[in-house]
VOMAR-801370 format. One line per 8 residues: their letters; for each residue x, y, z of N, C-alpha, C. Coordinates in Angstrom, 1 decimal. Atoms other than C-alpha are relative to their C-alpha. Layout:
% residues N
A) X Y Z X Y Z X Y Z ~ ...
% end
This chain:
% residues 118
XXXXXXXX) 0.6 -1.2 -0.6 6.8 -22.8 -11.7 -0.9 -0.4 1.2 ~ 0.9 0.4 -1.1 4.2 -24.7 -9.6 0.8 -0.3 1.3 ~ -0.8 0.3 -1.2 7.0 -25.8 -7.2 0.4 1.3 0.7 ~ -0.3 -1.2 -0.6 8.1 -22.2 -6.7 -1.2 0.7 0.7 ~ 1.2 -0.5 -0.6 4.6 -21.1 -6.1 -0.3 -0.6 1.3 ~ 0.3 0.7 -1.2 4.1 -23.8 -3.6 1.0 0.3 1.1 ~ -1.0 -0.4 -0.9 7.4 -22.9 -1.9 -0.4 1.3 0.7 ~ 0.4 -1.3 -0.5 6.3 -19.3 -1.5 -1.2 -0.1 0.9
XXXXXXXX) 1.2 0.2 -0.8 2.9 -20.4 -0.1 0.5 -0.7 1.3 ~ -0.5 0.7 -1.2 4.7 -22.8 2.4 0.7 1.0 0.9 ~ -0.8 -1.0 -0.9 7.0 -19.9 3.6 -1.0 0.8 0.8 ~ 0.9 -0.9 -0.7 3.9 -17.9 4.6 -1.2 -0.8 0.7 ~ 1.2 0.8 -0.4 1.6 -20.8 5.7 -0.3 0.3 1.5 ~ 0.3 -0.3 -1.4 2.0 -19.9 9.4 -0.1 1.5 0.3 ~ 0.1 -1.5 -0.2 1.8 -16.1 8.8 -1.4 0.3 0.4 ~ 1.3 -0.5 -0.4 -1.1 -14.5 10.7 0.1 1.5 0.0
XXXXXXXX) -0.1 -1.4 0.0 -1.7 -10.9 9.8 -0.4 0.6 1.4 ~ 0.3 -0.7 -1.2 -1.7 -8.5 12.7 -1.3 0.8 -0.1 ~ 1.2 -0.8 0.0 -5.0 -6.8 13.6 0.3 1.5 -0.3 ~ -0.3 -1.4 0.4 -5.0 -3.4 11.9 -1.3 0.7 -0.3 ~ 1.2 -0.9 0.2 -7.4 -0.5 11.4 0.0 0.4 -1.5 ~ 0.1 -0.3 1.5 -8.5 -0.3 7.7 -0.3 1.5 -0.3 ~ 0.3 -1.5 0.2 -9.4 3.4 8.2 1.3 0.8 0.3 ~ -1.2 -0.7 -0.3 -5.8 4.3 9.1 1.1 -0.4 -1.1
XXXXXXXX) -1.1 0.4 0.9 -2.9 4.4 6.5 1.1 -0.6 0.8 ~ -1.2 0.6 -0.7 0.2 2.5 7.3 0.8 1.1 0.6 ~ -0.8 -1.2 -0.5 2.1 5.8 7.5 -0.1 1.1 -1.0 ~ -0.2 -1.1 0.9 2.6 9.2 6.0 1.0 0.9 0.6 ~ -1.1 -0.9 -0.5 5.5 11.7 6.3 0.5 0.9 -1.1 ~ -0.7 -0.9 1.0 7.5 14.4 4.6 1.4 -0.4 0.0 ~ -1.4 0.3 0.1 11.0 13.8 3.3 0.6 0.8 -1.2 ~ -0.7 -0.7 1.1 13.6 15.2 1.0 0.1 -1.1 -1.2
XXXXXXXX) -0.2 0.9 1.2 13.8 13.7 -2.6 0.6 0.9 -1.0 ~ -0.6 -0.7 1.1 15.4 14.6 -5.9 -1.0 0.1 -1.1 ~ 0.8 -0.2 1.1 13.3 16.1 -8.7 0.7 0.9 -1.0 ~ -0.7 -0.8 1.0 14.9 17.3 -11.9 1.4 0.4 0.4 ~ -1.4 -0.3 -0.4 18.3 17.1 -10.3 0.1 0.9 1.2 ~ 0.0 -0.9 -1.1 17.3 19.3 -7.4 -0.7 -0.6 1.2 ~ 0.6 0.6 -1.3 16.5 18.4 -3.7 -1.3 0.8 0.2 ~ 1.3 -0.6 -0.3 12.9 19.1 -2.9 -0.8 -0.8 1.0
XXXXXXXX) 0.9 0.7 -1.0 10.2 18.2 -0.4 -1.0 -0.9 -0.6 ~ 1.0 1.0 0.5 8.0 15.2 -1.0 -0.9 -0.4 1.2 ~ 0.9 0.6 -1.0 5.0 13.9 0.9 -0.3 -1.4 -0.4 ~ 0.1 1.5 0.3 4.7 10.1 1.2 -1.2 -0.5 0.8 ~ 1.2 0.7 -0.6 1.5 8.1 1.9 0.2 -1.5 -0.4 ~ 0.1 1.5 0.3 1.4 4.3 2.3 -1.4 -0.4 0.5 ~ 1.3 0.5 -0.3 -2.1 3.0 2.1 0.0 -1.4 0.5 ~ 0.2 1.3 -0.5 -3.2 0.0 4.0 -1.1 -0.6 -0.9
XXXXXXXX) 0.9 0.7 0.9 -4.9 -2.3 1.4 -0.2 -1.4 0.4 ~ 0.1 1.5 -0.3 -6.0 -5.9 1.2 1.2 -0.7 -0.3 ~ -1.3 0.6 0.3 -2.6 -6.6 -0.2 0.2 -0.2 -1.5 ~ -0.4 0.2 1.4 -0.8 -7.2 -3.4 -0.7 -1.2 -0.6 ~ 0.7 1.1 0.6 -2.8 -9.4 -5.8 0.9 -1.2 -0.3 ~ -0.9 1.1 0.2 0.3 -11.4 -6.6 0.3 -0.8 1.2 ~ -0.3 0.7 -1.3 1.1 -12.2 -3.0 -1.3 -0.8 0.4 ~ 1.3 0.7 -0.4 -2.6 -13.1 -2.4 -0.2 -1.2 -0.8
XXXXXXXX) 0.2 1.1 0.9 -2.7 -15.3 -5.4 1.0 -1.2 0.1 ~ -1.0 1.1 0.1 0.6 -17.2 -5.4 0.9 -0.1 1.2 ~ -0.9 0.0 -1.1 2.2 -16.4 -2.1 1.4 0.6 -0.2 ~ -1.3 -0.6 0.4 4.9 -14.3 -3.7 0.8 0.4 1.2 ~ -0.9 -0.4 -1.1 7.9 -13.6 -1.5 1.0 1.1 -0.4 ~ -0.9 -1.1 0.6 9.4 -10.7 -3.5 0.3 1.1 1.1 ~ -0.2 -1.1 -0.9 9.0 -8.2 -0.7 -0.7 -0.3 1.3 ~ 0.6 0.1 -1.3 7.8 -7.7 2.9 -1.3 0.8 0.1
XXXXXXXX) 1.2 -0.9 -0.1 4.9 -5.4 2.1 -1.2 -0.7 0.5 ~ 1.2 0.7 -0.5 2.4 -8.1 2.9 -0.2 0.2 1.5 ~ 0.1 -0.2 -1.5 3.2 -7.4 6.6 -0.9 1.2 0.3 ~ 0.8 -1.1 -0.2 1.3 -4.1 6.3 -1.4 -0.1 -0.6 ~ 1.3 0.2 0.7 -1.7 -5.6 4.4 -1.0 -0.4 1.0 ~ 1.1 0.4 -0.8 -5.1 -6.3 5.8 -0.3 -1.5 -0.3 ~ 0.2 1.4 0.4 -5.2 -9.7 4.0 -1.5 -0.3 -0.1 ~ 1.4 0.1 0.1 -8.9 -9.1 3.6 -0.5 1.3 -0.6
XXXXXXXX) 0.5 -1.2 0.7 -11.2 -6.5 2.0 0.1 1.3 0.8 ~ 0.0 -1.4 -0.5 -10.7 -2.8 2.5 -0.9 0.7 -0.9 ~ 1.1 -0.7 0.8 -13.7 -0.8 1.4 0.6 1.3 -0.7 ~ -0.4 -1.3 0.6 -13.5 2.2 -0.9 -0.1 1.1 1.0 ~ 0.1 -1.0 -1.0 -14.7 4.3 2.0 1.2 0.0 1.0 ~ -1.2 0.2 -0.9 -11.8 2.9 4.2 1.2 0.7 -0.7 ~ -1.1 -0.5 0.7 -9.3 3.9 1.5 -0.1 1.6 0.0 ~ 0.2 -1.4 0.0 -10.8 7.4 1.2 0.2 0.7 1.4
XXXXXXXX) -0.2 -0.5 -1.4 -10.8 7.8 5.0 1.6 0.0 0.2 ~ -1.4 0.0 -0.2 -7.1 6.8 5.0 0.6 1.2 -0.7 ~ -0.6 -1.2 0.8 -6.4 9.5 2.3 -0.3 1.3 0.8 ~ 0.4 -1.2 -0.7 -8.3 12.1 4.3 0.9 0.2 1.3 ~ -0.9 -0.1 -1.1 -6.2 11.3 7.4 1.4 0.4 -0.4 ~ -1.3 -0.3 0.5 -3.0 11.4 5.5 0.1 1.4 -0.4 ~ 0.0 -1.4 0.5 -3.8 14.7 3.8 0.1 1.0 1.1 ~ -0.1 -0.9 -1.1 -4.1 16.2 7.2 1.4 0.4 0.4
XXXXXXXX) -1.4 -0.3 -0.2 -0.3 16.0 7.4 0.7 0.6 -1.1 ~ -0.6 -0.6 1.2 0.3 17.5 4.0 0.2 1.5 0.3 ~ -0.3 -1.4 -0.2 1.9 20.9 4.1 0.7 0.7 -1.2 ~ -0.4 -0.7 1.2 2.5 22.0 0.6 1.3 -0.5 -0.7 ~ -1.2 0.5 0.7 5.3 19.7 -0.5 -0.2 0.0 -1.5 ~ 0.0 -0.2 1.5 6.2 19.9 -4.2 -0.7 -1.2 -0.7 ~ 0.7 1.2 0.6 5.0 16.3 -4.9 -0.3 -1.0 1.0 ~ 0.6 1.0 -0.9 3.2 13.4 -3.4 0.4 -1.4 -0.5
XXXXXXXX) -0.3 1.3 0.4 4.4 9.8 -3.5 -1.0 -0.9 0.7 ~ 1.0 0.9 -0.5 1.8 7.1 -3.0 0.4 -1.5 -0.1 ~ -0.3 1.4 0.0 2.5 3.5 -2.0 -1.1 -0.8 0.6 ~ 1.0 0.9 -0.6 0.4 0.5 -1.2 0.8 -1.3 0.4 ~ -0.7 1.3 -0.3 1.2 -3.2 -0.3 0.2 -0.7 -1.3 ~ -0.2 0.5 1.3 1.4 -3.8 -4.0 0.2 1.1 -1.0 ~ -0.1 -1.1 1.0 0.6 -1.2 -6.7 -1.3 0.8 0.1 ~ 1.1 -1.0 0.0 -1.6 1.9 -6.5 -0.8 -0.2 -1.3
XXXXXXXX) 0.7 0.2 1.3 -2.4 1.1 -10.2 -0.6 -1.3 -0.2 ~ 0.6 1.3 0.1 -3.6 -2.4 -9.6 -1.5 0.1 0.4 ~ 1.4 -0.1 -0.2 -7.4 -2.4 -10.0 -0.5 -1.0 1.0 ~ 0.5 1.0 -1.1 -7.7 -5.4 -7.6 0.3 0.5 1.4 ~ -0.4 -0.6 -1.3 -6.0 -3.3 -4.9 -0.7 1.3 0.3 ~ 0.6 -1.3 0.0 -7.3 0.2 -5.6 -0.9 0.2 -1.2 ~ 0.9 -0.1 1.1 -10.4 0.6 -7.7 0.2 1.3 -0.8 ~ -0.2 -1.2 0.8 -10.2 3.1 -10.6 -0.8 1.2 0.5
XXXXXX) 0.7 -1.2 -0.5 -12.9 5.3 -9.1 0.6 0.6 1.3 ~ -0.7 -0.5 -1.2 -11.0 5.5 -5.8 1.3 0.7 -0.4 ~ -1.2 -0.7 0.5 -7.8 6.4 -7.6 -0.3 1.3 -0.6 ~ 0.4 -1.3 0.6 -9.6 9.1 -9.5 -0.4 1.0 1.0 ~ 0.3 -0.9 -1.1 -11.0 10.6 -6.3 1.2 0.5 0.7 ~ -1.3 -0.4 -0.7 -7.6 10.5 -4.7 0.8 1.0 -0.9
% end
């Protein structure tokens, strides 16, 4: 397992995160989705976070979400500002889908008090 971890780290050793604004979400939009077998409108938000805790810890190469990460701390206020910006685009869609660079439910990425406020 250590060899795999090292390989993943080596693959990203030359990766330099792009300069990004921690107060702006990666993106948000409206789309069609299926709920209970019926097509309905959904609102999608992708938060810009410090990144997936697995990718930061071991250099995981499972996905490319790390490209949208800050690779540094994003404050609770930054995340709430991102939410406020995204909500400005919400127009009554039936449900909201929330994504991050890892997991919205990971306490290392989104603190419970921030999740609760959102």
